[in-house]
RODO-2510 file (C-alpha; in nm, 4 decimals, decimal comma):
residues 263
     n   res          X          Y          Z
     1     m    -0,1827     9,3814     1,6802
     2     y    -0,2893     9,6601     1,4501
     3     d    -0,5809     9,8810     1,5517
     4     f    -0,9245     9,7644     1,4374
     5     a    -1,2894     9,8200     1,5228
     6     y    -1,4842     9,5500     1,7091
     7     q    -1,8509     9,4648     1,6578
     8     k    -2,0704     9,1983     1,8185
     9     p    -2,3970     9,1865     1,6179
    10     s    -2,7047     9,0089     1,7513
    11     s    -2,8450     8,8872     1,4194
    12     v    -2,7097     8,7085     1,1151
    13     a    -2,8399     8,9879     0,8928
    14     d    -2,6432     9,2485     1,0879
    15     a    -2,3307     9,0328     1,0783
    16     v    -2,3595     8,9888     0,7028
    17     k    -2,3975     9,3639     0,6624
    18     l    -2,0821     9,4295     0,8646
    19     l    -1,8906     9,1667     0,6707
    20     g    -1,9802     9,3492     0,3508
    21     d    -1,6666     9,5496     0,4191
    22     p    -1,3955     9,3618     0,2230
    23     e    -1,1460     9,4318     0,5026
    24     a    -1,3717     9,2917     0,7781
    25     k    -1,2976     8,9573     0,9434
    26     a    -1,5401     8,7235     1,1175
    27     l    -1,4460     8,5933     1,4639
    28     a    -1,5810     8,2527     1,5671
    29     g    -1,3670     8,0708     1,8255
    30     g    -1,0616     8,2769     1,7350
    31     q    -0,8182     7,9838     1,7344
    32     t    -0,6772     8,0916     1,3987
    33     l    -0,7663     8,4599     1,3736
    34     i    -0,6308     8,5750     1,7116
    35     p    -0,2779     8,4341     1,6568
    36     v    -0,2749     8,5857     1,3069
    37     l    -0,3717     8,9244     1,4490
    38     k    -0,1069     8,8981     1,7195
    39     q     0,1583     8,8292     1,4577
    40     r     0,0382     9,1260     1,2512
    41     l    -0,0208     8,9035     0,9503
    42     n    -0,3656     9,0545     0,8969
    43     h    -0,4954     9,4072     0,9344
    44     p    -0,8775     9,3997     0,9384
    45     s    -1,0830     9,7154     0,9449
    46     v    -1,3318     9,5515     1,1818
    47     v    -1,3537     9,2189     1,3647
    48     v    -1,7107     9,0861     1,3666
    49     d    -1,7752     8,8634     1,6686
    50     l    -2,0316     8,5917     1,5816
    51     s    -2,0853     8,4669     1,9376
    52     k    -2,4245     8,6354     1,9876
    53     l    -2,5939     8,5070     1,6721
    54     g    -2,7557     8,2026     1,8350
    55     l    -2,5795     7,9592     1,6036
    56     s    -2,4906     7,6902     1,8579
    57     g    -2,6708     7,3670     1,9351
    58     i    -2,7163     7,0085     1,8163
    59     t    -3,0302     6,8393     1,6838
    60     v    -3,0904     6,4879     1,5542
    61     s    -3,3879     6,4370     1,3242
    62     g    -3,4772     6,3072     0,9819
    63     g    -3,1793     6,0739     0,9739
    64     a    -2,9279     6,3553     1,0185
    65     v    -2,7263     6,5286     1,2878
    66     t    -2,7321     6,9076     1,2508
    67     i    -2,4772     7,1148     1,4388
    68     g    -2,4869     7,4926     1,4687
    69     a    -2,1815     7,6688     1,3329
    70     m    -2,0809     7,8241     1,6667
    71     t    -2,0982     7,4924     1,8534
    72     t    -1,7672     7,4233     2,0225
    73     h    -1,5622     7,1094     1,9726
    74     v    -1,6098     7,0064     2,3346
    75     t    -1,9875     7,0312     2,2981
    76     v    -1,9789     6,7950     1,9996
    77     a    -1,7371     6,5622     2,1788
    78     t    -1,9542     6,5341     2,4905
    79     s    -2,2946     6,5239     2,3206
    80     a    -2,4858     6,2048     2,3990
    81     d    -2,6878     6,2564     2,0792
    82     v    -2,3772     6,2739     1,8603
    83     a    -2,2166     5,9792     2,0410
    84     k    -2,5251     5,7692     1,9728
    85     a    -2,5806     5,8737     1,6111
    86     i    -2,2219     5,9139     1,4841
    87     p    -1,9696     5,7959     1,7452
    88     a    -1,6787     5,8650     1,5098
    89     l    -1,7747     6,2323     1,4919
    90     a    -1,7814     6,2668     1,8707
    91     s    -1,4444     6,0941     1,8935
    92     l    -1,2992     6,3208     1,6254
    93     a    -1,4129     6,6340     1,8108
    94     g    -1,2713     6,5055     2,1365
    95     n    -0,9253     6,4765     1,9860
    96     i    -0,9007     6,8185     1,8231
    97     g    -0,6087     7,0225     1,9566
    98     d    -0,5911     7,0480     2,3344
    99     r    -0,8510     7,1288     2,6004
   100     a    -0,8209     7,5058     2,5518
   101     v    -0,8768     7,4724     2,1770
   102     r    -1,1747     7,2393     2,2235
   103     y    -1,3463     7,4800     2,4623
   104     r    -1,3079     7,7796     2,2283
   105     g    -1,2883     7,6421     1,8743
   106     t    -1,6078     7,5975     1,6720
   107     i    -1,7109     7,3661     1,3915
   108     g    -1,8113     7,6578     1,1696
   109     g    -1,4820     7,8357     1,2259
   110     s    -1,2880     7,5221     1,1385
   111     l    -1,4814     7,4683     0,8163
   112     a    -1,4635     7,8337     0,7118
   113     n    -1,0859     7,8308     0,7622
   114     n    -1,0400     7,4886     0,5981
   115     d    -0,6912     7,4271     0,7294
   116     p    -0,5394     7,1393     0,5267
   117     t    -0,4567     6,9550     0,8508
   118     a    -0,7913     7,0079     1,0261
   119     d    -1,0135     6,7182     1,1325
   120     y    -1,3692     6,8355     1,0596
   121     p    -1,3246     6,8605     0,6810
   122     a    -1,2538     6,4871     0,6716
   123     a    -1,5786     6,4133     0,8565
   124     v    -1,7943     6,6464     0,6497
   125     l    -1,6611     6,5115     0,3208
   126     a    -1,6685     6,1435     0,4221
   127     l    -2,0205     6,1630     0,5613
   128     g    -2,1499     6,3601     0,2647
   129     g    -2,2474     6,6523     0,4822
   130     t    -2,4138     6,9777     0,3853
   131     i    -2,2928     7,3230     0,4874
   132     k    -2,5809     7,5676     0,5334
   133     t    -2,5001     7,9385     0,5096
   134     d    -2,7016     8,2560     0,5446
   135     r    -2,7942     8,2292     0,1768
   136     r    -2,7718     7,8660     0,0528
   137     e    -2,6815     7,5026     0,1140
   138     i    -2,3498     7,3660    -0,0147
   139     a    -2,2770     6,9953    -0,0570
   140     a    -1,9466     6,8812     0,0896
   141     d    -1,8191     6,7702    -0,2510
   142     d    -1,8602     7,1272    -0,3757
   143     y    -1,7460     7,3073    -0,0628
   144     f    -1,3780     7,2161    -0,0223
   145     q    -1,1767     7,3737    -0,3022
   146     g    -0,8142     7,3549    -0,1912
   147     m    -0,5786     7,4671     0,0848
   148     f    -0,7634     7,7272     0,2941
   149     a    -1,0070     7,7616     0,0013
   150     t    -1,3829     7,7000     0,0121
   151     a    -1,6953     7,7755    -0,1883
   152     l    -1,7894     8,0535     0,0558
   153     e    -1,8406     8,3919    -0,1046
   154     p    -1,7187     8,7157     0,0575
   155     g    -1,9307     8,7944     0,3635
   156     e    -2,1079     8,4567     0,3581
   157     i    -2,1604     8,3034     0,7025
   158     i    -2,1909     7,9347     0,7878
   159     v    -2,5068     7,8794     0,9919
   160     s    -2,4994     7,5028     1,0475
   161     v    -2,3666     7,1713     0,9218
   162     s    -2,5763     6,8587     0,8663
   163     f    -2,4401     6,5032     0,8661
   164     p    -2,6444     6,2097     0,7326
   165     i    -2,6299     5,9341     0,9945
   166     p    -2,4126     5,6529     0,8541
   167     e    -2,4433     5,2785     0,8954
   168     k    -2,0837     5,2798     1,0173
   169     a    -1,7977     5,5253     1,0379
   170     g    -1,4496     5,5550     1,1843
   171     y    -1,1802     5,8185     1,2136
   172     v    -0,8178     5,7758     1,3111
   173     k    -0,5386     6,0293     1,2911
   174     f    -0,1642     6,0348     1,3365
   175     r    -0,1119     6,3704     1,4977
   176     n     0,1812     6,6021     1,5244
   177     p     0,2850     6,5722     1,8917
   178     a     0,3347     6,9486     1,9260
   179     s     0,0420     7,1037     1,7390
   180     r    -0,1915     6,8014     1,7573
   181     y    -0,2928     6,8730     1,3995
   182     a    -0,3264     6,5653     1,1807
   183     m    -0,0138     6,4691     0,9905
   184     v    -0,2525     6,2145     0,8443
   185     g    -0,6156     6,1557     0,9340
   186     v    -0,8481     5,9104     0,7591
   187     f    -1,2259     5,9059     0,7932
   188     v    -1,4173     5,6078     0,6537
   189     a    -1,7956     5,5937     0,6275
   190     k    -2,0698     5,3764     0,4873
   191     g    -2,4025     5,5520     0,4719
   192     p    -2,6706     5,7117     0,2541
   193     k    -2,4017     5,8527     0,0218
   194     g    -2,2314     5,5138    -0,0162
   195     v    -1,8814     5,4208     0,0939
   196     r    -1,6588     5,7253     0,1257
   197     v    -1,3006     5,7560     0,2461
   198     t    -1,1337     6,0909     0,3049
   199     v    -0,7816     6,1941     0,3982
   200     t    -0,6775     6,5097     0,5813
   201     g    -0,3334     6,6372     0,6776
   202     a    -0,1503     6,4672     0,3935
   203     g    -0,2581     6,6468     0,0775
   204     q    -0,1037     6,9676    -0,0534
   205     n    -0,4516     7,0849    -0,1516
   206     g    -0,6214     6,9878     0,1727
   207     v    -0,8781     6,7162     0,2347
   208     f    -0,9419     6,4665    -0,0463
   209     r    -1,1331     6,1483    -0,1197
   210     h    -0,9445     5,8221    -0,1692
   211     s    -1,1218     5,6435    -0,4545
   212     a    -0,9123     5,3240    -0,4399
   213     f    -0,9972     5,2729    -0,0729
   214     e    -1,3632     5,3496    -0,1409
   215     k    -1,3792     5,0844    -0,4123
   216     a    -1,2078     4,8257    -0,1936
   217     l    -1,4282     4,8868     0,1099
   218     g    -1,7356     4,8930    -0,1113
   219     g    -1,6564     4,5365    -0,2109
   220     s    -1,5649     4,4128     0,1368
   221     w    -1,5715     4,6238     0,4517
   222     s    -1,2566     4,5183     0,6350
   223     a    -0,9028     4,6335     0,6904
   224     a    -0,7900     4,3321     0,4907
   225     a    -0,9661     4,4711     0,1832
   226     l    -0,7189     4,7601     0,1835
   227     a    -0,4124     4,5352     0,1813
   228     g    -0,1986     4,5836    -0,1261
   229     i    -0,3305     4,9319    -0,2056
   230     a    -0,0435     5,1790    -0,2033
   231     t    -0,1218     5,5494    -0,1879
   232     p     0,0924     5,7495    -0,4339
   233     a     0,3216     6,0089    -0,2757
   234     d     0,2609     6,2544    -0,5595
   235     g     0,0740     6,5603    -0,4363
   236     l     0,1298     6,4854    -0,0679
   237     n     0,2939     6,7195     0,1818
   238     s     0,6625     6,6964     0,2576
   239     d     0,8102     6,8986     0,5440
   240     i     1,0297     6,8746     0,8524
   241     h     0,7726     6,6469     1,0175
   242     g     0,7615     6,3870     0,7426
   243     s     0,8265     6,3311     0,3742
   244     a     0,5577     6,2746     0,1139
   245     a     0,6551     5,9069     0,0990
   246     y     0,6225     5,8778     0,4768
   247     r     0,2785     6,0369     0,4683
   248     a     0,1722     5,8044     0,1862
   249     h     0,2688     5,5085     0,4047
   250     l     0,0803     5,6600     0,6983
   251     v    -0,2338     5,6983     0,4867
   252     d    -0,2293     5,3246     0,4135
   253     v    -0,1728     5,2299     0,7777
   254     i    -0,4224     5,4755     0,9238
   255     a    -0,6929     5,3788     0,6725
   256     k    -0,6790     5,0180     0,7914
   257     r    -0,7102     5,1328     1,1529
   258     a    -1,0054     5,3546     1,0660
   259     a    -1,1849     5,0689     0,8900
   260     t    -1,1289     4,8495     1,1942
   261     a    -1,2505     5,1253     1,4274
   262     a    -1,5694     5,1588     1,2247
   263     g    -1,6501     4,7914     1,2867
***
């Protein structure tokens, strides 16, 4: 690692002030930042630890589940409230990475990083969630802007994420056996925002909505409704783990399983 200063503010206002330094980096669970620092791929002037900002916790009210940004994956996975309101979200959290990652990683950190193979972006986009920051609320459709790219402005901190409770939802992923990241993950939901289907892991630009699947499930909610719909390979990832054509096939298979899982 390179040398850097370390700060652990006790208020969001103080954290925002520290992050006003363009070379500062926020530390949530550290599952991405710490390895990057170890590999000397980033040289921050100061690392701002967000763990003392009081941004963890889960509430269910007004037809929505709201999760604090510093809430760990394991907390979401084991929450009785989340399991009752949005079982697919609890299941998704319980299958992120391995046990060590789930105990340290946070929902806010995942969304701020927006890894193109991460799980949470699929849930937020499919459920029509809202990302609340220290200065505004951002709709999911406006938040995700490409690989590792979001609508967050420099120094902006995610405070919480709200998910409208759906009528039904399901998430299934085909994961890389080594990293446990999604080679393809599909989240299907029917709720206040209508029928929405999102795909993570497959797209070169990160998470995306699948309009053909949405139209089919909107007409008839069943795996059979997706039969005959072929996902184009254009714009999908191709690497040593699988070609774009292979991922396109996986999207079609996994989408049917997700629809079945949603009931």
